[in-house]
Each structure stands twice: as structure tokens, then as C-alpha cells.
N, C-alpha and C positions, 0 to 999 in steps of 0.2 A: 064177867064183865060189868055186870050191874052193880057188884059190890066195889069194883076198881073205879068206877066213876066218881064215888064219893069218898072212897078210903084208898088212896093211892098205894099203900103198902100191899093191898090185895092184888095189885098187878103183878106182883112176884109169883103168884100162884099161875098166872097166864104163862109167864116166862118158863116156869118149871115144867108146865104141862106141854108146851109146844117148841121150845127152843131147839131141842134135838132133832125134831122133825123138819123144822125149816132149815136147820144147819145141813142136814143130810141131803135134802134137795138142792140147796144152794151149792154145796160141796161138788155134787155131781155136775152141776152146770158150770161152775167158774173156778173150782179148786178151793183149797183150804184158806188161804189168807183172805181172798175176797170173799169167800162165804162167811168167815167171821165178822168181817166189816158190814157185809150186807145185812146178816141177821142183826147185828147190833143197830144198824140203821133202822131196820124194820121195827124193833121193839121201841126205839126212840120215837119213831113216827107214830106208832100205835099208842104210845103213851100219850103223845101230844094230842092224838085224835079221839082219845077214849071217850070224850062227851059226845062225839058225833057217832058213836057205835049204836046201831039199832038194837035196843034191849029185846025186841021181838025175837032176834036170832038167838037159838039156843046154842049154837056152836060158833065159837070165834075163829076156828081153824081156817075156814074159807077166807074170812076177812083178813087174817094174818098172812095168809099165802097170796091174797091179792096184793097186799102192800108189798110183800117180798118180790113177787113177780115184777112190780113197778120199779122196784129198787134194782132188780137184776137187769131191766131194760137199759138202765142207765149205765150198766157195766156190760153192754153189748160187745163192745170192742174186746174187752178182756175175755168174754165167752167165746169169741170167734178165735182169739188167739189160743185159747185153751183147747179148742176143738183141733186147731192145727197141731198143737203140741201132742195131742192124743194120737194123731196120725203116725208120730214119729217115735212113740214110746211103746214099750212091751206092755202087755196086759197085766194088770194087777189082779190077784186073786185072793179071796178070803178062804180058800180051800185049805183044809188042814194037812194033809199029807204031801210029801214032795212029788209022788207020782200023780196024785190028783191036780196038783197045781200045774205040773207039765202038761197033762191032757186037757186042762181047762184053757191054758195059754194057747195051745195049738188049735183047739176049737174056735176060741175067741179071735185068734189071729185072722181066721178066714173071713169074719164079718166086721172086724173092728174098723178098718179103714174105709170100707164103703158106707157103714152105718154112720160114722163120724161125719164123712162127706155129705151123706144125705141129710143129717141133722143141721149141718152148717149151711146148706142151700135153702133150708125152709125160711120162711118168713118169720118174724119175731113172734107174731100172733099165732101162727100155726104150730110153731115149736113149743111155745107156752103151753097150749092145750094139750099137745101130744105128751109132753114131759110130765105135766101134772097128772094125766091119766095114767101113764106108764110108770113113773117113779113114784108117785105119792098115792096111787090107788084111789084117786078122787073120782067120784061119780060126776055125770055130766053136769048135774045141778050144782055140785060143789064148784066145779070149774067155772060155771056161769057166775056164781056169786064171787068167787075169788077174783076173776078178772073183770067183774061188773059189765058182762056182756050177755046178750040173750042167748037162751038154750039153743035156739036154732043155729046161731053163730058158733057155738060150741061144736055142734054136730057137723057143720059144713067145714070148719077149720080141721077138726079131726080127720074127716073123710078126705080132705085134700092133703093133709100131711101124711096120712097112711098111704095113699096113691102114689104120692111123690117119693116116699121111702121105698115102697115096693118097686117102683120103677128103677130106682138106682140099684137096689139089691138084687133085682131079678129073681132067680129061684132060691136065693140064699134066705134061710130063716134066722133071724138074729136071736131068737129065743132058744134055738137049738132043739125045737120040738117039730121034727119033720113029719 
């Protein structure tokens, strides 16, 4: 980011490093087309804001995910629609064999609808924290930086989100780890 502030061509390095991660996260939240649009908007915004980036930050990842999360908030209705559509569709699987795909779909079908319903009922802030931790493997500190919120807020939102999801799921473990 330091180099990109003075040499805009170096910004391409940032894109090459993080675009796939941003897209993967956005894809899980809003689907393919919207994810492409939101990631593109994220990099346009990041490029425009590159002079405001704090050069003391060694990692631009939380900063970029913060921009992405704010862009996703603007697509909240599309995200809600996506969650409703997930309730109606069969689980997709990246498992190799046919038997493995069938077994994975059967296992996933038991938790898919309640999990999607639980995620859809969370507030935007709680859902953002939960999904950044669960899907992007962010630390609490990275979430705090990405969303520009205090560390204590990350902890309370994550605690609240987990409690609400557990209440909806009851005894079902969405990770499949009994």
C-alpha cells in the first residue's frame, strides 16, 4: 500500500493478492454476479481511498474487507434474497465422488434451512462479525480493523450471533462435528 500511494500501477499487486479472497467471501454472502460487482466496487473505492490508508498497518487485508463489508451492507436486500433462495435449493458440494456428494448433501440438508434462517435473522453487524470469523478465518483484531469497531464490540456481536444461531439450531451442529 505504501508503494501504491505514489505509484498507482503497484495497486495491481494488491488486487492480485486479495481479489480471490474478497470474491470468495462476497460470493458466499450474495452470489456470483453481485460478488463480482461488489469486489469491483471495493477495489475502486480502495484505489480512490489509497491516500487515506494508514501506512503503519502492515496488512491491507482487514482494510479491504472493511470496505467490502460496507459495500455488502448496501446489497443487504440482495443478500436476504440470496438466503431465501438457499432455503429452496439443494446443497452444492465440492466433494469429488458421487457417493461423497450424495452423503454430503444428505448431511447438509439437515442443517441448511435452519442455518440459513438463523443467519437471515441476525442483525447486519452481528452477521458481518460471525461470517468474517467463520468464512474468512479472521482474528477478532482483524474483524475490529475491518469493520472499524472496538474489539469489545466484536466479542459481544460474535457472542450474540453464536447464541442466536445456537437457539435456532438447537442440538444441530452445522459443522458436522458432533
